[in-house]
C-alpha positions in Angstrom: -81.6 3.6 -33.9 -83.9 2.8 -31.1 -83.2 1.2 -27.8 -80.0 1.6 -25.9 -76.7 0.0 -26.6 -75.7 0.5 -23.0 -78.7 -0.9 -21.1 -78.7 -4.4 -22.5 -82.1 -3.8 -24.1 -82.9 -4.7 -27.7 -81.6 -2.2 -30.2 -82.5 -1.9 -33.8 -81.2 0.0 -36.8 -84.3 1.3 -38.6 -83.4 1.2 -42.3 -85.5 3.1 -44.7 -86.4 1.3 -47.9 -84.9 2.4 -51.1 -88.3 2.6 -52.8 -91.1 4.7 -51.5 -94.2 3.0 -50.0 -92.4 0.1 -48.4 -92.1 -0.4 -44.6 -88.6 0.1 -43.1 -86.4 -2.8 -42.3 -85.4 -3.3 -38.6 -81.9 -4.7 -38.2 -81.5 -6.2 -34.7 -78.2 -4.9 -33.4 -78.5 -6.4 -29.9 -76.0 -9.2 -30.5 -73.6 -6.9 -32.3 -73.6 -4.4 -29.4 -73.2 -7.2 -26.9 -70.2 -8.6 -28.7 -68.8 -5.1 -29.4 -68.6 -4.6 -25.6 -66.5 -7.8 -25.4 -63.6 -6.2 -27.5 -62.2 -4.9 -24.2 -62.1 -8.4 -22.8 -59.1 -9.2 -25.0 -56.8 -7.5 -22.6 -57.9 -9.7 -19.7 -58.5 -12.9 -21.7 -56.9 -16.2 -20.7 -56.6 -19.4 -22.8 -60.0 -20.6 -21.6 -61.9 -17.5 -22.6 -60.1 -16.7 -25.9 -61.9 -19.3 -28.0 -65.3 -17.9 -26.9 -64.1 -14.4 -27.7 -62.8 -15.5 -31.2 -66.1 -17.2 -31.9 -68.2 -14.2 -30.8 -66.1 -11.8 -33.0 -66.5 -14.1 -36.0 -70.2 -14.4 -35.4 -70.7 -10.7 -35.2 -68.7 -10.2 -38.4 -71.0 -12.6 -40.2 -74.1 -10.9 -38.7 -72.8 -7.4 -39.8 -72.0 -8.8 -43.2 -75.6 -9.8 -43.7 -76.7 -6.3 -42.5 -74.4 -4.6 -44.9 -75.8 -6.6 -47.8 -79.3 -5.5 -46.8 -78.4 -1.8 -46.5 -76.4 -1.9 -49.8 -79.4 -3.4 -51.6 -81.6 -0.6 -50.2 -79.0 2.0 -51.1 -78.9 0.8 -54.7 -82.7 1.0 -54.9 -82.6 4.5 -53.3 -80.1 5.7 -55.9 -82.3 4.4 -58.7 -85.3 6.2 -57.1 -83.2 9.4 -56.9 -82.3 9.1 -60.6 -86.0 8.6 -61.4 -87.1 11.5 -59.3 -84.5 13.8 -61.0 -85.6 12.6 -64.5 -89.3 13.2 -63.8 -88.6 16.7 -62.5 -86.2 17.4 -65.5 -88.7 16.2 -68.1 -92.0 17.2 -66.6 -91.5 20.2 -64.3 -88.4 22.3 -65.1 -89.8 24.2 -68.1 -93.0 25.1 -66.3 -91.2 26.3 -63.2 -88.7 28.4 -65.1 -91.6 29.9 -67.2 -93.5 30.6 -64.0 -90.4 32.5 -62.6 -90.1 34.5 -65.8 -86.9 32.9 -67.0 -86.7 33.1 -70.8 -83.3 31.5 -71.4 -82.8 28.2 -69.6 -79.3 27.2 -68.8 -78.0 23.9 -67.4 -77.3 25.5 -64.0 -80.9 26.9 -63.8 -82.4 23.5 -64.8 -80.2 21.8 -62.2 -81.3 24.3 -59.5 -84.9 23.5 -60.2 -84.2 19.8 -59.9 -82.2 20.2 -56.7 -85.0 22.2 -55.0 -87.8 19.8 -55.9 -89.2 18.1 -52.7 -89.2 14.6 -54.2 -85.5 15.0 -55.2 -84.6 16.3 -51.7 -86.4 13.4 -50.1 -84.6 10.9 -52.3 -81.3 12.6 -51.7 -81.8 12.4 -48.0 -82.7 8.7 -48.2 -79.5 8.0 -50.1 -77.5 9.9 -47.5 -79.0 8.0 -44.6 -78.4 4.7 -46.3 -74.8 5.6 -47.1 -74.2 6.6 -43.4 -75.7 3.3 -42.2 -73.5 1.4 -44.7 -70.4 3.2 -43.4 -71.4 2.6 -39.8 -71.8 -1.1 -40.5 -68.6 -1.4 -42.4 -66.8 0.3 -39.5 -68.3 -2.2 -37.0 -67.4 -5.1 -39.3 -63.8 -3.8 -39.5 -63.7 -3.5 -35.6 -64.9 -7.1 -35.3 -62.4 -8.3 -37.8 -59.6 -6.6 -36.0 -60.8 -7.9 -32.6 -61.0 -11.4 -34.1 -57.4 -11.3 -35.4 -56.2 -9.6 -32.2 -57.7 -12.3 -30.1 -56.1 -15.0 -32.3 -52.7 -13.3 -31.8 -53.1 -13.2 -28.1 -54.1 -16.8 -28.1 -50.9 -17.7 -30.1 -48.8 -15.6 -27.8 -50.2 -17.2 -24.7 -49.7 -20.6 -26.1 -45.9 -19.9 -26.5 -45.4 -18.5 -22.9 -44.5 -21.3 -20.6 -46.7 -21.9 -17.6 -44.7 -20.2 -14.9 -45.0 -17.8 -12.0 -42.3 -15.5 -13.4 -42.1 -13.6 -16.7 -38.7 -15.1 -17.7 -40.2 -18.5 -18.2 -37.7 -20.0 -15.7 -38.9 -22.7 -13.4 -37.6 -22.0 -9.9 
């Protein structure tokens, strides 16, 4: 991520592409961070501010949903790239590397070790891990917005049932 979620500046999540050679995707998180800060406003909300909060939480949930779809698509592409990299190493490089190292009897474990240590496979694995972490981050933010949305709706219902009064018993003196 670049930018700062605390300074009010623009903040983007830089998402690597699942396939090599493509430029990264920049997901603008500015609105999400702004709305995320409003979760704390539920505790001081009144009937006039609650509709705005509910609307913001719903908007952020939709934004994050679109971001999740983007990241999940790139994750799917990255997994395909990882499988392709593993296959290329297994088919084209393993035997030569094992022969180079003087290994005469190849086992599944040895072949897997060669595949795992190949730089292209390491890079593809790292890309999958990054995209999985971004996906999890966004799912967690979406869940927080969903919970805030429902929480604000409950507060709104509760406030609608409390009579307008200066005392907590609801009595009019």
